N, CA, C and O atoms as CSV, one atom per row, in Angstrom:
chain,resi,resn,atom,element,x,y,z
A,1,MET,N,N,0.841,-1.168,0.000
A,1,MET,CA,C,0.000,0.000,0.000
A,1,MET,C,C,0.888,1.233,0.000
A,1,MET,O,O,1.824,1.333,0.793
A,2,LYS,N,N,0.598,2.154,-0.875
A,2,LYS,CA,C,1.367,3.393,-0.977
A,2,LYS,C,C,0.633,4.485,-0.218
A,2,LYS,O,O,-0.554,4.723,-0.443
A,3,ILE,N,N,1.337,5.134,0.666
A,3,ILE,CA,C,0.774,6.266,1.385
A,3,ILE,C,C,1.574,7.488,0.967
A,3,ILE,O,O,2.791,7.551,1.144
A,4,ASP,N,N,0.857,8.458,0.406
A,4,ASP,CA,C,1.526,9.680,-0.018
A,4,ASP,C,C,1.094,10.838,0.883
A,4,ASP,O,O,0.276,10.665,1.787
A,5,ALA,N,N,1.652,12.009,0.625
A,5,ALA,CA,C,1.369,13.169,1.475
A,5,ALA,C,C,-0.126,13.516,1.481
A,5,ALA,O,O,-0.641,14.012,2.483
A,6,GLN,N,N,-0.821,13.258,0.372
A,6,GLN,CA,C,-2.240,13.603,0.268
A,6,GLN,C,C,-3.132,12.707,1.130
A,6,GLN,O,O,-4.139,13.179,1.657
A,7,ASN,N,N,-2.791,11.438,1.284
A,7,ASN,CA,C,-3.668,10.541,2.051
A,7,ASN,C,C,-3.074,10.154,3.418
A,7,ASN,O,O,-3.637,9.319,4.126
A,8,TYR,N,N,-1.958,10.754,3.775
A,8,TYR,CA,C,-1.280,10.391,5.016
A,8,TYR,C,C,-2.166,10.596,6.247
A,8,TYR,O,O,-2.306,9.684,7.062
A,9,GLU,N,N,-2.755,11.767,6.388
A,9,GLU,CA,C,-3.555,12.060,7.587
A,9,GLU,C,C,-4.754,11.122,7.691
A,9,GLU,O,O,-5.101,10.676,8.785
A,10,LYS,N,N,-5.385,10.823,6.566
A,10,LYS,CA,C,-6.542,9.912,6.574
A,10,LYS,C,C,-6.115,8.510,6.988
A,10,LYS,O,O,-6.800,7.860,7.777
A,11,MET,N,N,-4.986,8.041,6.460
A,11,MET,CA,C,-4.501,6.710,6.812
A,11,MET,C,C,-4.022,6.669,8.264
A,11,MET,O,O,-4.158,5.648,8.938
A,12,LYS,N,N,-3.465,7.777,8.737
A,12,LYS,CA,C,-3.038,7.862,10.134
A,12,LYS,C,C,-4.265,7.791,11.054
A,12,LYS,O,O,-4.220,7.136,12.095
A,13,ALA,N,N,-5.348,8.457,10.677
A,13,ALA,CA,C,-6.585,8.398,11.465
A,13,ALA,C,C,-7.166,6.986,11.446
A,13,ALA,O,O,-7.680,6.510,12.458
A,14,TRP,N,N,-7.085,6.315,10.291
A,14,TRP,CA,C,-7.560,4.933,10.189
A,14,TRP,C,C,-6.756,4.044,11.142
A,14,TRP,O,O,-7.316,3.241,11.888
A,15,PHE,N,N,-5.445,4.205,11.099
A,15,PHE,CA,C,-4.556,3.421,11.955
A,15,PHE,C,C,-4.854,3.687,13.434
A,15,PHE,O,O,-4.893,2.755,14.237
A,16,ALA,N,N,-5.062,4.943,13.789
A,16,ALA,CA,C,-5.363,5.295,15.182
A,16,ALA,C,C,-6.626,4.579,15.654
A,16,ALA,O,O,-6.683,4.080,16.778
A,17,HIS,N,N,-7.622,4.534,14.796
A,17,HIS,CA,C,-8.871,3.847,15.158
A,17,HIS,C,C,-8.620,2.363,15.410
A,17,HIS,O,O,-9.115,1.802,16.388
A,18,LEU,N,N,-7.846,1.728,14.522
A,18,LEU,CA,C,-7.601,0.286,14.652
A,18,LEU,C,C,-6.653,-0.032,15.800
A,18,LEU,O,O,-6.768,-1.097,16.407
A,19,VAL,N,N,-5.725,0.859,16.112
A,19,VAL,CA,C,-4.839,0.637,17.265
A,19,VAL,C,C,-5.688,0.505,18.520
A,19,VAL,O,O,-5.446,-0.361,19.361
A,20,ALA,N,N,-6.680,1.371,18.633
A,20,ALA,CA,C,-7.547,1.350,19.814
A,20,ALA,C,C,-8.332,0.038,19.910
A,20,ALA,O,O,-8.711,-0.382,21.003
A,21,GLU,N,N,-8.574,-0.608,18.765
A,21,GLU,CA,C,-9.340,-1.858,18.767
A,21,GLU,C,C,-8.478,-3.112,18.837
A,21,GLU,O,O,-8.976,-4.185,19.179
A,22,THR,N,N,-7.202,-2.993,18.521
A,22,THR,CA,C,-6.372,-4.203,18.431
A,22,THR,C,C,-5.344,-4.350,19.548
A,22,THR,O,O,-4.918,-5.464,19.849
A,23,ILE,N,N,-4.948,-3.258,20.156
A,23,ILE,CA,C,-3.911,-3.333,21.199
A,23,ILE,C,C,-4.538,-3.003,22.548
A,23,ILE,O,O,-5.092,-1.918,22.726
A,24,PRO,N,N,-4.457,-3.920,23.490
A,24,PRO,CA,C,-5.016,-3.639,24.823
A,24,PRO,C,C,-4.361,-2.393,25.429
A,24,PRO,O,O,-3.137,-2.265,25.401
A,25,PRO,N,N,-5.167,-1.476,25.977
A,25,PRO,CA,C,-4.623,-0.212,26.509
A,25,PRO,C,C,-3.553,-0.405,27.578
A,25,PRO,O,O,-2.654,0.426,27.710
A,26,GLU,N,N,-3.641,-1.479,28.331
A,26,GLU,CA,C,-2.648,-1.686,29.389
A,26,GLU,C,C,-1.257,-2.000,28.830
A,26,GLU,O,O,-0.272,-1.964,29.566
A,27,LEU,N,N,-1.174,-2.304,27.549
A,27,LEU,CA,C,0.125,-2.585,26.928
A,27,LEU,C,C,0.774,-1.341,26.329
A,27,LEU,O,O,1.903,-1.395,25.841
A,28,ILE,N,N,0.057,-0.224,26.371
A,28,ILE,CA,C,0.548,0.997,25.733
A,28,ILE,C,C,0.837,2.051,26.800
A,28,ILE,O,O,0.027,2.311,27.690
A,29,THR,N,N,2.016,2.644,26.675
A,29,THR,CA,C,2.351,3.794,27.515
A,29,THR,C,C,2.418,5.008,26.586
A,29,THR,O,O,2.458,4.846,25.366
A,30,PRO,N,N,2.429,6.216,27.143
A,30,PRO,CA,C,2.535,7.390,26.263
A,30,PRO,C,C,3.783,7.348,25.370
A,30,PRO,O,O,3.758,7.834,24.239
A,31,GLU,N,N,4.858,6.772,25.878
A,31,GLU,CA,C,6.106,6.709,25.106
A,31,GLU,C,C,6.086,5.621,24.035
A,31,GLU,O,O,6.746,5.745,23.003
A,32,THR,N,N,5.330,4.558,24.285
A,32,THR,CA,C,5.336,3.437,23.337
A,32,THR,C,C,4.093,3.384,22.460
A,32,THR,O,O,3.960,2.477,21.639
A,33,HIS,N,N,3.186,4.333,22.619
A,33,HIS,CA,C,1.979,4.341,21.799
A,33,HIS,C,C,2.402,4.425,20.330
A,33,HIS,O,O,3.232,5.264,19.978
A,34,PRO,N,N,1.850,3.577,19.478
A,34,PRO,CA,C,2.249,3.582,18.065
A,34,PRO,C,C,2.134,4.947,17.391
A,34,PRO,O,O,2.975,5.292,16.561
A,35,LEU,N,N,1.121,5.721,17.730
A,35,LEU,CA,C,0.991,7.048,17.115
A,35,LEU,C,C,2.068,8.008,17.609
A,35,LEU,O,O,2.547,8.840,16.839
A,36,ALA,N,N,2.455,7.909,18.870
A,36,ALA,CA,C,3.525,8.757,19.389
A,36,ALA,C,C,4.835,8.430,18.676
A,36,ALA,O,O,5.594,9.326,18.307
A,37,CYS,N,N,5.086,7.155,18.490
A,37,CYS,CA,C,6.309,6.736,17.783
A,37,CYS,C,C,6.278,7.229,16.334
A,37,CYS,O,O,7.279,7.725,15.816
A,38,LEU,N,N,5.123,7.085,15.692
A,38,LEU,CA,C,4.972,7.547,14.312
A,38,LEU,C,C,5.200,9.052,14.214
A,38,LEU,O,O,5.863,9.518,13.288
A,39,GLU,N,N,4.663,9.806,15.151
A,39,GLU,CA,C,4.805,11.258,15.121
A,39,GLU,C,C,6.241,11.712,15.355
A,39,GLU,O,O,6.651,12.752,14.838
A,40,GLN,N,N,7.008,10.949,16.124
A,40,GLN,CA,C,8.429,11.270,16.298
A,40,GLN,C,C,9.160,11.132,14.963
A,40,GLN,O,O,9.972,11.983,14.602
A,41,ILE,N,N,8.869,10.070,14.244
A,41,ILE,CA,C,9.497,9.856,12.934
A,41,ILE,C,C,9.018,10.916,11.953
A,41,ILE,O,O,9.803,11.467,11.182
A,42,GLU,N,N,7.724,11.192,11.993
A,42,GLU,CA,C,7.072,12.143,11.094
A,42,GLU,C,C,7.716,13.525,11.170
A,42,GLU,O,O,7.867,14.197,10.149
A,43,SER,N,N,8.094,13.950,12.369
A,43,SER,CA,C,8.647,15.295,12.543
A,43,SER,C,C,10.015,15.460,11.870
A,43,SER,O,O,10.393,16.568,11.491
A,44,ARG,N,N,10.743,14.370,11.727
A,44,ARG,CA,C,12.089,14.463,11.140
A,44,ARG,C,C,12.177,13.888,9.734
A,44,ARG,O,O,12.897,14.417,8.888
A,45,TRP,N,N,11.441,12.798,9.481
A,45,TRP,CA,C,11.532,12.103,8.201
A,45,TRP,C,C,10.133,11.749,7.690
A,45,TRP,O,O,9.688,10.614,7.864
A,46,PRO,N,N,9.440,12.690,7.070
A,46,PRO,CA,C,8.067,12.424,6.620
A,46,PRO,C,C,7.961,11.215,5.683
A,46,PRO,O,O,6.993,10.460,5.766
A,47,GLY,N,N,8.918,11.028,4.817
A,47,GLY,CA,C,8.881,9.884,3.905
A,47,GLY,C,C,8.971,8.561,4.641
A,47,GLY,O,O,8.259,7.614,4.310
A,48,LYS,N,N,9.837,8.490,5.630
A,48,LYS,CA,C,9.953,7.268,6.432
A,48,LYS,C,C,8.686,7.039,7.251
A,48,LYS,O,O,8.281,5.897,7.466
A,49,ALA,N,N,8.065,8.117,7.705
A,49,ALA,CA,C,6.816,7.980,8.461
A,49,ALA,C,C,5.730,7.383,7.572
A,49,ALA,O,O,4.974,6.522,8.021
A,50,ARG,N,N,5.641,7.826,6.319
A,50,ARG,CA,C,4.631,7.275,5.398
A,50,ARG,C,C,4.888,5.801,5.142
A,50,ARG,O,O,3.957,4.994,5.141
A,51,SER,N,N,6.134,5.451,4.928
A,51,SER,CA,C,6.495,4.052,4.707
A,51,SER,C,C,6.206,3.205,5.948
A,51,SER,O,O,5.666,2.103,5.843
A,52,GLY,N,N,6.566,3.722,7.108
A,52,GLY,CA,C,6.321,3.005,8.364
A,52,GLY,C,C,4.843,2.841,8.637
A,52,GLY,O,O,4.413,1.801,9.136
A,53,LEU,N,N,4.056,3.863,8.315
A,53,LEU,CA,C,2.614,3.774,8.502
A,53,LEU,C,C,2.026,2.697,7.599
A,53,LEU,O,O,1.152,1.941,8.023
A,54,ALA,N,N,2.493,2.622,6.376
A,54,ALA,CA,C,2.003,1.587,5.457
A,54,ALA,C,C,2.298,0.191,6.011
A,54,ALA,O,O,1.447,-0.695,5.941
A,55,MET,N,N,3.484,-0.006,6.555
A,55,MET,CA,C,3.833,-1.306,7.140
A,55,MET,C,C,2.981,-1.586,8.370
A,55,MET,O,O,2.521,-2.711,8.568
A,56,ALA,N,N,2.772,-0.569,9.193
A,56,ALA,CA,C,1.967,-0.743,10.399
A,56,ALA,C,C,0.518,-1.077,10.047
A,56,ALA,O,O,-0.119,-1.881,10.727
A,57,ILE,N,N,0.007,-0.470,9.000
A,57,ILE,CA,C,-1.355,-0.783,8.559
A,57,ILE,C,C,-1.435,-2.238,8.105
A,57,ILE,O,O,-2.399,-2.936,8.419
A,58,GLY,N,N,-0.431,-2.692,7.374
A,58,GLY,CA,C,-0.407,-4.103,6.960
A,58,GLY,C,C,-0.410,-5.035,8.162
A,58,GLY,O,O,-1.123,-6.038,8.169
A,59,ASP,N,N,0.376,-4.713,9.167
A,59,ASP,CA,C,0.415,-5.524,10.388
A,59,ASP,C,C,-0.931,-5.490,11.107
A,59,ASP,O,O,-1.395,-6.507,11.622
A,60,THR,N,N,-1.547,-4.325,11.137
A,60,THR,CA,C,-2.837,-4.182,11.805
A,60,THR,C,C,-3.906,-5.000,11.094
A,60,THR,O,O,-4.722,-5.659,11.740
A,61,ILE,N,N,-3.904,-4.960,9.781
A,61,ILE,CA,C,-4.864,-5.754,9.015
A,61,ILE,C,C,-4.662,-7.236,9.332
A,61,ILE,O,O,-5.628,-7.982,9.494
A,62,GLU,N,N,-3.411,-7.646,9.418
A,62,GLU,CA,C,-3.115,-9.040,9.769
A,62,GLU,C,C,-3.679,-9.384,11.149
A,62,GLU,O,O,-4.168,-10.495,11.353
A,63,MET,N,N,-3.619,-8.457,12.085
A,63,MET,CA,C,-4.110,-8.708,13.441
A,63,MET,C,C,-5.627,-8.899,13.479
A,63,MET,O,O,-6.158,-9.443,14.448
A,64,THR,N,N,-6.323,-8.458,12.436
A,64,THR,CA,C,-7.785,-8.575,12.406
A,64,THR,C,C,-8.266,-9.830,11.692
A,64,THR,O,O,-9.471,-10.044,11.566
A,65,GLU,N,N,-7.353,-10.651,11.230
A,65,GLU,CA,C,-7.731,-11.832,10.441
A,65,GLU,C,C,-8.705,-12.757,11.162
A,65,GLU,O,O,-9.578,-13.338,10.517
A,66,GLY,N,N,-8.586,-12.909,12.453
A,66,GLY,CA,C,-9.444,-13.829,13.190
A,66,GLY,C,C,-10.748,-13.211,13.688
A,66,GLY,O,O,-11.512,-13.869,14.394
A,67,TRP,N,N,-11.006,-11.971,13.333
A,67,TRP,CA,C,-12.206,-11.306,13.826
A,67,TRP,C,C,-13.470,-11.928,13.238
A,67,TRP,O,O,-13.472,-12.402,12.102
A,68,SER,N,N,-14.528,-11.917,14.017
A,68,SER,CA,C,-15.828,-12.411,13.541
A,68,SER,C,C,-16.400,-11.450,12.502
A,68,SER,O,O,-16.003,-10.286,12.435
A,69,LEU,N,N,-17.325,-11.941,11.701
A,69,LEU,CA,C,-17.988,-11.089,10.711
A,69,LEU,C,C,-18.711,-9.926,11.388
A,69,LEU,O,O,-18.759,-8.819,10.851
A,70,GLU,N,N,-19.266,-10.182,12.560
A,70,GLU,CA,C,-19.973,-9.141,13.290
A,70,GLU,C,C,-19.016,-8.027,13.725
A,70,GLU,O,O,-19.332,-6.843,13.609
A,71,ARG,N,N,-17.860,-8.418,14.219
A,71,ARG,CA,C,-16.880,-7.418,14.669
A,71,ARG,C,C,-16.371,-6.604,13.485
A,71,ARG,O,O,-16.204,-5.390,13.594
A,72,VAL,N,N,-16.126,-7.258,12.361
A,72,VAL,CA,C,-15.676,-6.544,11.157
A,72,VAL,C,C,-16.762,-5.573,10.706
A,72,VAL,O,O,-16.466,-4.424,10.376
A,73,ALA,N,N,-18.015,-6.024,10.689
A,73,ALA,CA,C,-19.120,-5.166,10.272
A,73,ALA,C,C,-19.250,-3.950,11.181
A,73,ALA,O,O,-19.466,-2.839,10.698
A,74,GLU,N,N,-19.122,-4.144,12.485
A,74,GLU,CA,C,-19.215,-3.036,13.434
A,74,GLU,C,C,-18.046,-2.071,13.239
A,74,GLU,O,O,-18.235,-0.855,13.269
A,75,THR,N,N,-16.854,-2.600,13.043
A,75,THR,CA,C,-15.680,-1.754,12.791
A,75,THR,C,C,-15.859,-0.986,11.486
A,75,THR,O,O,-15.557,0.205,11.416
A,76,ASP,N,N,-16.351,-1.671,10.451
A,76,ASP,CA,C,-16.620,-1.001,9.177
A,76,ASP,C,C,-17.584,0.166,9.367
A,76,ASP,O,O,-17.379,1.247,8.816
A,77,ARG,N,N,-18.634,-0.061,10.147
A,77,ARG,CA,C,-19.637,0.974,10.377
A,77,ARG,C,C,-19.014,2.185,11.089
A,77,ARG,O,O,-19.256,3.328,10.700
A,78,LEU,N,N,-18.219,1.932,12.123
A,78,LEU,CA,C,-17.585,3.022,12.875
A,78,LEU,C,C,-16.606,3.806,12.007
A,78,LEU,O,O,-16.573,5.036,12.051
A,79,LEU,N,N,-15.811,3.089,11.221
A,79,LEU,CA,C,-14.852,3.759,10.339
A,79,LEU,C,C,-15.578,4.601,9.296
A,79,LEU,O,O,-15.205,5.748,9.053
A,80,ALA,N,N,-16.613,4.033,8.679
A,80,ALA,CA,C,-17.378,4.759,7.662
A,80,ALA,C,C,-18.023,6.011,8.264
A,80,ALA,O,O,-18.052,7.063,7.626
A,81,ASN,N,N,-18.540,5.896,9.492
A,81,ASN,CA,C,-19.146,7.052,10.164
A,81,ASN,C,C,-18.130,8.175,10.367
A,81,ASN,O,O,-18.496,9.349,10.398
A,82,ASP,N,N,-16.852,7.812,10.505
A,82,ASP,CA,C,-15.790,8.811,10.670
A,82,ASP,C,C,-15.211,9.270,9.330
A,82,ASP,O,O,-14.242,10.028,9.292
A,83,GLY,N,N,-15.815,8.803,8.229
A,83,GLY,CA,C,-15.337,9.191,6.899
A,83,GLY,C,C,-14.042,8.513,6.497
A,83,GLY,O,O,-13.314,9.019,5.643
A,84,LEU,N,N,-13.747,7.373,7.105
A,84,LEU,CA,C,-12.511,6.636,6.822
A,84,LEU,C,C,-12.815,5.377,6.018
A,84,LEU,O,O,-13.946,4.893,6.034
A,85,PRO,N,N,-11.822,4.845,5.317
A,85,PRO,CA,C,-12.037,3.578,4.612
A,85,PRO,C,C,-12.400,2.479,5.616
A,85,PRO,O,O,-11.914,2.479,6.747
A,86,THR,N,N,-13.242,1.563,5.201
A,86,THR,CA,C,-13.615,0.469,6.090
A,86,THR,C,C,-12.485,-0.552,6.164
A,86,THR,O,O,-11.592,-0.576,5.317
A,87,LEU,N,N,-12.543,-1.379,7.177
A,87,LEU,CA,C,-11.574,-2.467,7.296
A,87,LEU,C,C,-11.687,-3.386,6.084
A,87,LEU,O,O,-10.676,-3.843,5.549
A,88,THR,N,N,-12.891,-3.651,5.663
A,88,THR,CA,C,-13.103,-4.509,4.494
A,88,THR,C,C,-12.432,-3.906,3.259
A,88,THR,O,O,-11.784,-4.628,2.501
A,89,GLU,N,N,-12.573,-2.609,3.046
A,89,GLU,CA,C,-11.928,-1.946,1.910
A,89,GLU,C,C,-10.409,-2.034,2.014
A,89,GLU,O,O,-9.725,-2.271,1.018
A,90,MET,N,N,-9.891,-1.842,3.213
A,90,MET,CA,C,-8.439,-1.897,3.401
A,90,MET,C,C,-7.913,-3.309,3.178
A,90,MET,O,O,-6.819,-3.483,2.641
A,91,ARG,N,N,-8.676,-4.315,3.581
A,91,ARG,CA,C,-8.262,-5.697,3.318
A,91,ARG,C,C,-8.182,-5.952,1.826
A,91,ARG,O,O,-7.245,-6.599,1.356
A,92,VAL,N,N,-9.161,-5.447,1.069
A,92,VAL,CA,C,-9.153,-5.617,-0.384
A,92,VAL,C,C,-7.954,-4.904,-0.980
A,92,VAL,O,O,-7.264,-5.453,-1.839
A,93,HIS,N,N,-7.704,-3.682,-0.528
A,93,HIS,CA,C,-6.557,-2.924,-1.037
A,93,HIS,C,C,-5.255,-3.654,-0.727
A,93,HIS,O,O,-4.367,-3.734,-1.575
A,94,PHE,N,N,-5.144,-4.183,0.484
A,94,PHE,CA,C,-3.962,-4.937,0.894
A,94,PHE,C,C,-3.745,-6.123,-0.047
A,94,PHE,O,O,-2.617,-6.401,-0.454
A,95,SER,N,N,-4.829,-6.817,-0.389
A,95,SER,CA,C,-4.686,-7.971,-1.277
A,95,SER,C,C,-4.308,-7.530,-2.691
A,95,SER,O,O,-3.671,-8.290,-3.422
A,96,LYS,N,N,-4.695,-6.302,-3.089
A,96,LYS,CA,C,-4.303,-5.793,-4.408
A,96,LYS,C,C,-2.795,-5.595,-4.486
A,96,LYS,O,O,-2.193,-5.830,-5.534
A,97,VAL,N,N,-2.185,-5.167,-3.395
A,97,VAL,CA,C,-0.728,-5.006,-3.364
A,97,VAL,C,C,-0.066,-6.356,-3.618
A,97,VAL,O,O,0.895,-6.450,-4.383
A,98,ILE,N,N,-0.583,-7.393,-2.977
A,98,ILE,CA,C,-0.032,-8.742,-3.141
A,98,ILE,C,C,-0.187,-9.180,-4.591
A,98,ILE,O,O,0.756,-9.694,-5.192
A,99,ARG,N,N,-1.376,-8.978,-5.153
A,99,ARG,CA,C,-1.608,-9.370,-6.553
A,99,ARG,C,C,-0.683,-8.635,-7.508
A,99,ARG,O,O,-0.172,-9.217,-8.465
A,100,ARG,N,N,-0.468,-7.337,-7.238
A,100,ARG,CA,C,0.413,-6.545,-8.102
A,100,ARG,C,C,1.833,-7.107,-8.075
A,100,ARG,O,O,2.474,-7.215,-9.120
A,101,VAL,N,N,2.326,-7.464,-6.894
A,101,VAL,CA,C,3.672,-8.045,-6.771
A,101,VAL,C,C,3.722,-9.380,-7.512
A,101,VAL,O,O,4.669,-9.651,-8.250
A,102,LEU,N,N,2.703,-10.208,-7.314
A,102,LEU,CA,C,2.684,-11.518,-7.977
A,102,LEU,C,C,2.639,-11.366,-9.495
A,102,LEU,O,O,3.316,-12.103,-10.212
A,103,ASN,N,N,1.857,-10.425,-9.981
A,103,ASN,CA,C,1.778,-10.211,-11.430
A,103,ASN,C,C,3.099,-9.710,-12.000
A,103,ASN,O,O,3.500,-10.103,-13.095
A,104,ARG,N,N,3.780,-8.831,-11.243
A,104,ARG,CA,C,5.062,-8.289,-11.672
A,104,ARG,C,C,6.165,-9.334,-11.541
A,104,ARG,O,O,7.090,-9.384,-12.352
A,105,GLY,N,N,6.053,-10.170,-10.503
A,105,GLY,CA,C,7.057,-11.197,-10.276
A,105,GLY,C,C,8.256,-10.717,-9.477
A,105,GLY,O,O,9.276,-11.403,-9.406
A,106,SER,N,N,8.135,-9.533,-8.874
A,106,SER,CA,C,9.230,-9.018,-8.057
A,106,SER,C,C,8.689,-7.983,-7.074
A,106,SER,O,O,7.620,-7.403,-7.266
A,107,ILE,N,N,9.467,-7.776,-6.017
A,107,ILE,CA,C,9.131,-6.801,-4.980
A,107,ILE,C,C,9.947,-5.554,-5.257
A,107,ILE,O,O,11.151,-5.634,-5.501
A,108,LYS,N,N,9.283,-4.379,-5.221
A,108,LYS,CA,C,10.015,-3.156,-5.554
A,108,LYS,C,C,10.461,-2.317,-4.358
A,108,LYS,O,O,11.367,-1.495,-4.490
A,109,ASP,N,N,9.825,-2.515,-3.167
A,109,ASP,CA,C,10.221,-1.693,-2.024
A,109,ASP,C,C,9.872,-2.395,-0.715
A,109,ASP,O,O,9.287,-3.478,-0.712
A,110,GLU,N,N,10.242,-1.759,0.399
A,110,GLU,CA,C,10.015,-2.342,1.721
A,110,GLU,C,C,8.536,-2.527,2.040
A,110,GLU,O,O,8.153,-3.504,2.683
A,111,VAL,N,N,7.712,-1.596,1.594
A,111,VAL,CA,C,6.278,-1.692,1.864
A,111,VAL,C,C,5.725,-2.968,1.229
A,111,VAL,O,O,4.993,-3.718,1.875
A,112,GLU,N,N,6.071,-3.209,-0.023
A,112,GLU,CA,C,5.633,-4.437,-0.683
A,112,GLU,C,C,6.239,-5.664,-0.001
A,112,GLU,O,O,5.579,-6.693,0.146
A,113,TYR,N,N,7.488,-5.545,0.409
A,113,TYR,CA,C,8.146,-6.668,1.080
A,113,TYR,C,C,7.367,-7.084,2.323
A,113,TYR,O,O,7.073,-8.266,2.506
A,114,TYR,N,N,7.032,-6.118,3.179
A,114,TYR,CA,C,6.333,-6.465,4.414
A,114,TYR,C,C,4.894,-6.908,4.164
A,114,TYR,O,O,4.377,-7.760,4.887
A,115,ALA,N,N,4.244,-6.343,3.156
A,115,ALA,CA,C,2.898,-6.806,2.815
A,115,ALA,C,C,2.956,-8.261,2.364
A,115,ALA,O,O,2.121,-9.074,2.762
A,116,LEU,N,N,3.940,-8.586,1.536
A,116,LEU,CA,C,4.089,-9.953,1.053
A,116,LEU,C,C,4.496,-10.891,2.184
A,116,LEU,O,O,4.035,-12.030,2.248
A,117,ARG,N,N,5.346,-10.418,3.059
A,117,ARG,CA,C,5.764,-11.251,4.197
A,117,ARG,C,C,4.569,-11.588,5.090
A,117,ARG,O,O,4.415,-12.730,5.523
A,118,ASN,N,N,3.730,-10.596,5.362
A,118,ASN,CA,C,2.525,-10.852,6.148
A,118,ASN,C,C,1.656,-11.897,5.461
A,118,ASN,O,O,1.153,-12.817,6.107
A,119,ALA,N,N,1.484,-11.754,4.163
A,119,ALA,CA,C,0.657,-12.709,3.411
A,119,ALA,C,C,1.288,-14.102,3.433
A,119,ALA,O,O,0.575,-15.098,3.560
A,120,ALA,N,N,2.599,-14.183,3.312
A,120,ALA,CA,C,3.273,-15.488,3.314
A,120,ALA,C,C,3.097,-16.183,4.658
A,120,ALA,O,O,2.884,-17.395,4.718
A,121,GLU,N,N,3.185,-15.417,5.720
A,121,GLU,CA,C,3.034,-16.003,7.056
A,121,GLU,C,C,1.611,-16.489,7.310
A,121,GLU,O,O,1.393,-17.380,8.131
A,122,LEU,N,N,0.644,-15.905,6.607
A,122,LEU,CA,C,-0.755,-16.301,6.769
A,122,LEU,C,C,-1.208,-17.344,5.761
A,122,LEU,O,O,-2.292,-17.912,5.898
A,123,ALA,N,N,-0.387,-17.600,4.749
A,123,ALA,CA,C,-0.796,-18.486,3.657
A,123,ALA,C,C,-1.100,-19.897,4.159
A,123,ALA,O,O,-0.319,-20.500,4.896
A,124,HIS,N,N,-2.246,-20.397,3.741
A,124,HIS,CA,C,-2.669,-21.740,4.150
A,124,HIS,C,C,-1.884,-22.827,3.418
A,124,HIS,O,O,-1.739,-23.943,3.917
A,125,ASP,N,N,-1.379,-22.491,2.233
A,125,ASP,CA,C,-0.645,-23.482,1.441
A,125,ASP,C,C,0.864,-23.391,1.637
A,125,ASP,O,O,1.624,-24.012,0.894
A,126,GLY,N,N,1.301,-22.624,2.626
A,126,GLY,CA,C,2.731,-22.482,2.891
A,126,GLY,C,C,3.346,-21.286,2.198
A,126,GLY,O,O,4.435,-20.853,2.575
A,127,GLY,N,N,2.669,-20.731,1.179
A,127,GLY,CA,C,3.149,-19.529,0.501
A,127,GLY,C,C,4.472,-19.687,-0.211
A,127,GLY,O,O,5.291,-18.768,-0.207
A,128,LYS,N,N,4.696,-20.843,-0.825
A,128,LYS,CA,C,5.981,-21.130,-1.465
A,128,LYS,C,C,6.394,-20.034,-2.461
A,128,LYS,O,O,7.541,-19.588,-2.454
A,129,GLU,N,N,5.461,-19.606,-3.309
A,129,GLU,CA,C,5.777,-18.574,-4.301
A,129,GLU,C,C,6.124,-17.250,-3.616
A,129,GLU,O,O,7.028,-16.534,-4.046
A,130,LEU,N,N,5.398,-16.940,-2.552
A,130,LEU,CA,C,5.643,-15.696,-1.828
A,130,LEU,C,C,7.020,-15.711,-1.170
A,130,LEU,O,O,7.760,-14.730,-1.245
A,131,TRP,N,N,7.358,-16.823,-0.527
A,131,TRP,CA,C,8.671,-16.932,0.125
A,131,TRP,C,C,9.794,-16.821,-0.891
A,131,TRP,O,O,10.854,-16.274,-0.587
A,132,SER,N,N,9.571,-17.337,-2.105
A,132,SER,CA,C,10.572,-17.242,-3.152
A,132,SER,C,C,10.812,-15.777,-3.544
A,132,SER,O,O,11.957,-15.353,-3.698
A,133,LEU,N,N,9.739,-15.016,-3.703
A,133,LEU,CA,C,9.872,-13.593,-4.025
A,133,LEU,C,C,10.546,-12.831,-2.883
A,133,LEU,O,O,11.370,-11.947,-3.120
A,134,LEU,N,N,10.196,-13.176,-1.656
A,134,LEU,CA,C,10.820,-12.538,-0.494
A,134,LEU,C,C,12.319,-12.804,-0.455
A,134,LEU,O,O,13.115,-11.902,-0.193
A,135,SER,N,N,12.689,-14.040,-0.716
A,135,SER,CA,C,14.101,-14.415,-0.718
A,135,SER,C,C,14.863,-13.657,-1.797
A,135,SER,O,O,15.969,-13.175,-1.557
A,136,ALA,N,N,14.273,-13.553,-2.983
A,136,ALA,CA,C,14.925,-12.827,-4.080
A,136,ALA,C,C,15.128,-11.362,-3.705
A,136,ALA,O,O,16.183,-10.795,-3.988
A,137,TYR,N,N,14.138,-10.745,-3.076
A,137,TYR,CA,C,14.258,-9.348,-2.663
A,137,TYR,C,C,15.349,-9.193,-1.606
A,137,TYR,O,O,16.138,-8.250,-1.666
A,138,GLU,N,N,15.398,-10.104,-0.646
A,138,GLU,CA,C,16.417,-10.049,0.397
A,138,GLU,C,C,17.813,-10.156,-0.195
A,138,GLU,O,O,18.722,-9.434,0.215
A,139,HIS,N,N,17.988,-11.052,-1.158
A,139,HIS,CA,C,19.315,-11.195,-1.810
A,139,HIS,C,C,19.664,-9.930,-2.592
A,139,HIS,O,O,20.819,-9.504,-2.600
A,140,GLN,N,N,18.692,-9.342,-3.236
A,140,GLN,CA,C,18.913,-8.112,-3.981
A,140,GLN,C,C,19.366,-6.993,-3.033
A,140,GLN,O,O,20.272,-6.227,-3.361
A,141,GLN,N,N,18.734,-6.903,-1.862
A,141,GLN,CA,C,19.072,-5.864,-0.893
A,141,GLN,C,C,20.452,-6.074,-0.284
A,141,GLN,O,O,21.145,-5.109,0.038
A,142,GLU,N,N,20.851,-7.336,-0.126
A,142,GLU,CA,C,22.186,-7.626,0.411
A,142,GLU,C,C,23.267,-7.143,-0.542
A,142,GLU,O,O,24.345,-6.740,-0.104
A,143,GLY,N,N,22.992,-7.178,-1.833
A,143,GLY,CA,C,23.971,-6.780,-2.844
A,143,GLY,C,C,24.102,-5.282,-3.004
A,143,GLY,O,O,24.978,-4.810,-3.729
A,144,GLN,N,N,23.246,-4.528,-2.338
A,144,GLN,CA,C,23.307,-3.046,-2.504
A,144,GLN,C,C,24.173,-2.411,-1.469
A,144,GLN,O,O,24.333,-1.190,-1.462
């Protein structure tokens, strides 16, 4: 998923909503809150913050995989009421990133790498093709 300057705030708001639903509050301190960490990066390196947010969104989507249909529907309703993309829409978008990588046959950046890695770890068939693409990207990065 690509996050640019135009959609950054909207995606950050989406992430904030899902953080509240996926991470128990007792595990978060003001210093370790994901949004606080993101904002520290954002103040110095906006490009890295966008990339990090995209990876965090992928991880968050992965954390919702076991949710019931009712919970997803309720989350979708709350997000839509706030003018944000629904979880269902984000899951579809996330899968489009995977399809794009598979169609291209290569990974072009870290965001795609982590999206593919999440998908490989969740793959019911072992994700052999995904692991192969991940390995090729890792070898390419070692050579740089």
